[in-house]
MIDO-156468 format. One record per residue (C-alpha): x, y, z; residue number from 1. Coordinates in steps of 0.02 Angstrom, whole numbers, plus 32768, in hexadecimal, padded with zeros to 4 digits. Each point is the difference from the previous one (the first is absolute). Example, Ala and Ser with C-alpha at 12.3 -4.5 7.8 and 13.67 -1.06 7.14 Angstrom:
BEGIN
((8267, 7F1F, 8186), 1)
((8045, 80AC, 7FDF), 2)
// end
This chain:
BEGIN
((A041, 4D6D, 61EE), 1)
((8087, 8023, 8080), 2)
((80B5, 7FDE, 7FDC), 3)
((8043, 7F60, 804F), 4)
((8069, 8019, 809A), 5)
((8067, 7F91, 8071), 6)
((7F96, 7FC1, 808E), 7)
((809C, 7FCC, 805C), 8)
((806E, 808E, 8042), 9)
((80B9, 8001, 7FDE), 10)
((8049, 7F90, 8085), 11)
((80AC, 8006, 8050), 12)
((8065, 7F61, 8000), 13)
((7FF0, 7F9C, 809F), 14)
((8088, 7F9D, 8053), 15)
((7F8B, 7F81, 804D), 16)
((7F9E, 7F74, 7FAC), 17)
((8033, 7F6A, 7F9C), 18)
((8052, 8002, 7F54), 19)
((7F58, 8003, 7FA5), 20)
((7FC2, 8096, 8064), 21)
((80A3, 805E, 7FE4), 22)
((7FF5, 7FDB, 7F44), 23)
((7F50, 8046, 7FFC), 24)
((8031, 809F, 805C), 25)
((8097, 8017, 7F8F), 26)
((7F93, 7FE5, 7F66), 27)
((7F83, 8081, 803F), 28)
((8086, 807F, 8028), 29)
((805E, 7FED, 7F5B), 30)
((7F66, 7FE9, 7F93), 31)
((7FA6, 8096, 804A), 32)
((809A, 806C, 7FE6), 33)
((8008, 7FD1, 7F47), 34)
((7F43, 8017, 7FEF), 35)
((8004, 80B0, 8049), 36)
((808F, 802B, 7F8A), 37)
((7F9D, 7FC3, 7F6A), 38)
((8070, 7F6B, 7FDE), 39)
((7F74, 7F81, 7FEB), 40)
((8064, 7F73, 7FB2), 41)
((807E, 800C, 808E), 42)
((7F71, 8003, 807D), 43)
((7FB6, 7F60, 7FB8), 44)
((80AA, 7FAB, 8009), 45)
((8018, 8037, 80B5), 46)
((7F53, 7FCA, 8036), 47)
((801B, 7F54, 7FB4), 48)
((807C, 7FD8, 808C), 49)
((7F74, 8007, 8081), 50)
((7F66, 7FDB, 7F99), 51)
((7FC1, 7F7D, 807D), 52)
((7FD3, 8090, 8075), 53)
((7F52, 8046, 7FDC), 54)
((803B, 80B4, 8013), 55)
((808A, 7FE6, 7F82), 56)
((7F8A, 7FA7, 7F87), 57)
((7F87, 8093, 8009), 58)
((8086, 8081, 7FDD), 59)
((8044, 7F95, 7F72), 60)
((7F51, 800A, 7FB6), 61)
((800A, 80BE, 8003), 62)
((80A6, 7FFC, 7FA4), 63)
((7FBD, 7F86, 7F7F), 64)
((7F6B, 8072, 7FE6), 65)
((8070, 8096, 7FE0), 66)
((8058, 7F98, 7F7B), 67)
((7F5A, 7FD4, 7FAF), 68)
((8014, 7F47, 802D), 69)
((7F49, 7FF2, 8030), 70)
((7FF3, 7F44, 8013), 71)
((809C, 7FF9, 806D), 72)
((7FBC, 808F, 806A), 73)
((7F5A, 7FA7, 801A), 74)
((8059, 7F5E, 802B), 75)
((8066, 805A, 8085), 76)
((7F6B, 805C, 804A), 77)
((7F8F, 7F67, 8008), 78)
((808D, 7F9C, 8050), 79)
((801C, 8087, 8082), 80)
((7F4C, 8032, 8029), 81)
((7FC8, 7F6D, 806D), 82)
((80A9, 7FFD, 805C), 83)
((800A, 80B7, 802F), 84)
((7FEA, 801E, 80BB), 85)
((7F63, 806D, 8005), 86)
((7F63, 8022, 7F9C), 87)
((8036, 80B0, 7FCE), 88)
((809B, 7FBD, 7FAA), 89)
((7F9F, 7F70, 7FB3), 90)
((7F7F, 807B, 7FBC), 91)
((808B, 806A, 7FB5), 92)
((804A, 7F67, 7FAB), 93)
((7F57, 7FD5, 7FB2), 94)
((7FEA, 80B6, 7FCD), 95)
((80A9, 7FFA, 7FA9), 96)
((7FCB, 7F5E, 7FAB), 97)
((7F68, 8059, 7FB9), 98)
((806B, 8096, 7FD3), 99)
((8079, 7F92, 7F9E), 100)
((7F72, 7FAD, 7FA0), 101)
((7FAF, 80A8, 7FDB), 102)
((80A3, 8047, 7FBE), 103)
((801B, 7F61, 7F9C), 104)
((7F56, 8016, 7FAE), 105)
((8020, 80B7, 7FDA), 106)
((80AC, 7FDA, 7FB7), 107)
((7FBA, 7F72, 7F96), 108)
((7F75, 8071, 7FC2), 109)
((807E, 8084, 7FC9), 110)
((8069, 7F7D, 7FA7), 111)
((7F65, 7FB7, 7FAF), 112)
((7FCF, 80AB, 7FBB), 113)
((80AF, 801A, 7FBA), 114)
((7FFF, 7F55, 7FAC), 115)
((7F53, 8020, 7FB9), 116)
((803D, 80A3, 7FB4), 117)
((8095, 7FA6, 7FB3), 118)
((7F8F, 7F78, 7FBC), 119)
((7F8F, 8081, 7FAD), 120)
((8096, 8048, 7FA6), 121)
((8038, 7F5B, 7FB0), 122)
((7FDD, 7FF6, 7F46), 123)
((8019, 7F61, 7F9A), 124)
((801C, 8049, 7F54), 125)
((807E, 8011, 7F73), 126)
((8068, 7F79, 7FAD), 127)
((808C, 7FEF, 807F), 128)
((7FDF, 7F4D, 803A), 129)
((8080, 8000, 808C), 130)
((7FBC, 80A3, 8047), 131)
((7F4D, 7FC2, 7FF8), 132)
((802E, 7F5D, 8056), 133)
((8051, 8061, 808D), 134)
((7F62, 806A, 800E), 135)
((7F94, 7F64, 8007), 136)
((806C, 7FBC, 808C), 137)
((7FFA, 80A4, 805F), 138)
((7F43, 800D, 7FEA), 139)
((7FE2, 7F50, 8041), 140)
((8077, 801C, 8091), 141)
((7FA7, 80A0, 8031), 142)
((7F56, 7FAD, 7FF7), 143)
((803C, 7F75, 8075), 144)
((8049, 807F, 8077), 145)
((7F5E, 8065, 8000), 146)
((7F9F, 7F63, 8031), 147)
((807E, 7FDA, 8089), 148)
((7FF6, 80B1, 8044), 149)
((7F43, 7FFB, 7FFB), 150)
((7FFF, 7F67, 8071), 151)
((8086, 804B, 806F), 152)
((7F9C, 809E, 801E), 153)
((7F64, 7F9F, 8030), 154)
((8063, 7F8C, 8072), 155)
((805C, 8091, 8056), 156)
((7F5D, 805D, 8022), 157)
((7FAC, 7F65, 8047), 158)
((8093, 7FDC, 8072), 159)
((8013, 80B7, 802F), 160)
((7F4B, 8008, 8039), 161)
((8016, 7F66, 806C), 162)
((809D, 8046, 8051), 163)
((7FB0, 80A8, 8028), 164)
((7F6A, 7FA8, 804C), 165)
((8074, 7F99, 806D), 166)
((805A, 80A0, 8037), 167)
((7F59, 804F, 802F), 168)
((7FCC, 7F6B, 8068), 169)
((809C, 801C, 8069), 170)
((7FF8, 80BF, 7FFC), 171)
((7F4A, 8037, 7FE1), 172)
((802B, 80B8, 8018), 173)
((8083, 8004, 7F75), 174)
((7FB5, 8080, 7F89), 175)
((808E, 7FEA, 7F82), 176)
((7FDC, 7F46, 7FF0), 177)
((7F46, 8024, 7FEF), 178)
((8022, 8084, 7F7A), 179)
((8073, 7F8C, 7F9F), 180)
((7F83, 7F71, 800D), 181)
((7F7E, 8071, 7FB1), 182)
((807D, 8030, 7F79), 183)
((8029, 7F4A, 7FD7), 184)
((7F47, 7FD6, 7FF4), 185)
((7FE3, 8096, 7F8F), 186)
((808E, 7FD0, 7F8D), 187)
((7FBF, 7F4E, 7FFA), 188)
((7F53, 8040, 7FD1), 189)
((804B, 8058, 7F69), 190)
((8052, 7F63, 7FBE), 191)
((7FBC, 7FB2, 7F5F), 192)
((7F79, 7F83, 802A), 193)
((7FE3, 8044, 80AF), 194)
((7F4B, 7FFD, 803B), 195)
((7FD1, 80B7, 7FFD), 196)
((7F51, 7FE6, 8047), 197)
((7F6A, 806C, 7FD8), 198)
((7F95, 7FFA, 7F66), 199)
((808A, 8038, 7F8A), 200)
((7F80, 8022, 7F79), 201)
((8045, 7F71, 7F99), 202)
((7FCC, 7F51, 7FD8), 203)
((8011, 7F8D, 8096), 204)
((8053, 7F57, 7FFE), 205)
((7F7D, 7F76, 8006), 206)
((8056, 7FBD, 809C), 207)
((7FF6, 80A9, 8057), 208)
((7F78, 7FC9, 807A), 209)
((7FF5, 8022, 80BB), 210)
((806D, 7F91, 806D), 211)
((7F9E, 7F74, 8052), 212)
((7FFC, 7FF3, 80BD), 213)
((8076, 7F6A, 7FFC), 214)
((8077, 8062, 7F90), 215)
((8000, 8093, 8079), 216)
((8030, 7F8D, 8090), 217)
((808C, 7FB4, 7F98), 218)
((8042, 80AC, 7FD0), 219)
((8007, 8033, 80B7), 220)
((805D, 7F60, 802E), 221)
((8079, 8017, 7F6F), 222)
((8021, 80B5, 8032), 223)
((802C, 7FC5, 80B0), 224)
((807B, 7F82, 7FB8), 225)
((804E, 8085, 7F91), 226)
((8013, 8072, 8098), 227)
((8062, 7F73, 8051), 228)
((806E, 7FED, 7F64), 229)
((7FB4, 7F54, 7FDF), 230)
((7FEB, 8021, 7F46), 231)
((8001, 7F4B, 7FC7), 232)
((7F76, 7FCF, 807A), 233)
((7F99, 8098, 7FCC), 234)
((8010, 7FD2, 7F49), 235)
((7FCE, 7F4B, 8022), 236)
((7F69, 803B, 8063), 237)
((7FC7, 8072, 7F73), 238)
((801A, 7F7A, 7F7C), 239)
((7F99, 7F84, 8065), 240)
((7F7E, 8087, 8020), 241)
((7FF1, 8021, 7F46), 242)
((7FC3, 7F4E, 7FEB), 243)
((7F80, 801B, 808A), 244)
((7FC5, 80AD, 7FCC), 245)
((801D, 8036, 7F4A), 246)
((7FE3, 80B7, 802D), 247)
((80B4, 7FFF, 8042), 248)
((8033, 800B, 7F49), 249)
((7FF4, 80BC, 801E), 250)
((809E, 7FF2, 8067), 251)
((8063, 7FA7, 7F78), 252)
((8078, 8094, 7FF6), 253)
((801F, 7FF2, 80BB), 254)
((8020, 7F45, 7FF0), 255)
((8078, 801D, 7F70), 256)
((8063, 807A, 806A), 257)
((8004, 7F88, 8093), 258)
((803D, 7F79, 7F8A), 259)
((8089, 8075, 7FC4), 260)
((8035, 8029, 80B2), 261)
((8000, 7F46, 8030), 262)
((8068, 7FCE, 7F6A), 263)
((8079, 8090, 8021), 264)
((8016, 7FC9, 80B5), 265)
((801E, 7F4B, 7FCD), 266)
((8080, 8037, 7F7F), 267)
((8064, 8058, 8087), 268)
// end
């Protein structure tokens, strides 16, 4: 994956324009200066003064991403993308959206592994009641956090894939976006419960039957809706389709992830 870069060059302040335009140019100039100096918190603060401008919103997303504020970065990129002046810049904004989600998934995975290691080391033993109570509390807290991180990783990978696909629709020759899309899909295939395909040599689920023709049409329609970021409609279509063709039960994991993404979006 390539490192994120400003798609807007450092601009000189302009004397013309109304107050809003001057505020945007000033925010770009000051924010970019802080960004290039590595002062990301200062950059975010400077960009906030002109955030209504799509260029400023995009660059604010880059600063948020450097701070590890993944959700804020995605919010800034997705706000900026449709308002940027040309398809190249829009494609870069969607690429950065995918990049933020991919990095979010990787960071959550690292944290999940660290928590799992801590959890394995907890021992409830001895006669010190207070100490054992604190260990019980820590253990339960870690287990909840592991479940939260598990959902977060799945959600980030799903949303990252959608963002990379949107970038490629605008810039089909972007090899970096194509490479990262492949990477996201590979990471998703390694997740617990992912459909690995093939014989597997193990016992198959009784519901693991070929998709019916109606189910295949529904899946294609749902994929198109997901590509358009219409997650809620895609989920509703799949849920209705499940009642029409039970073979769609194979895609229960996919529906669960769409449900997660939908609920996450509504919570924001």
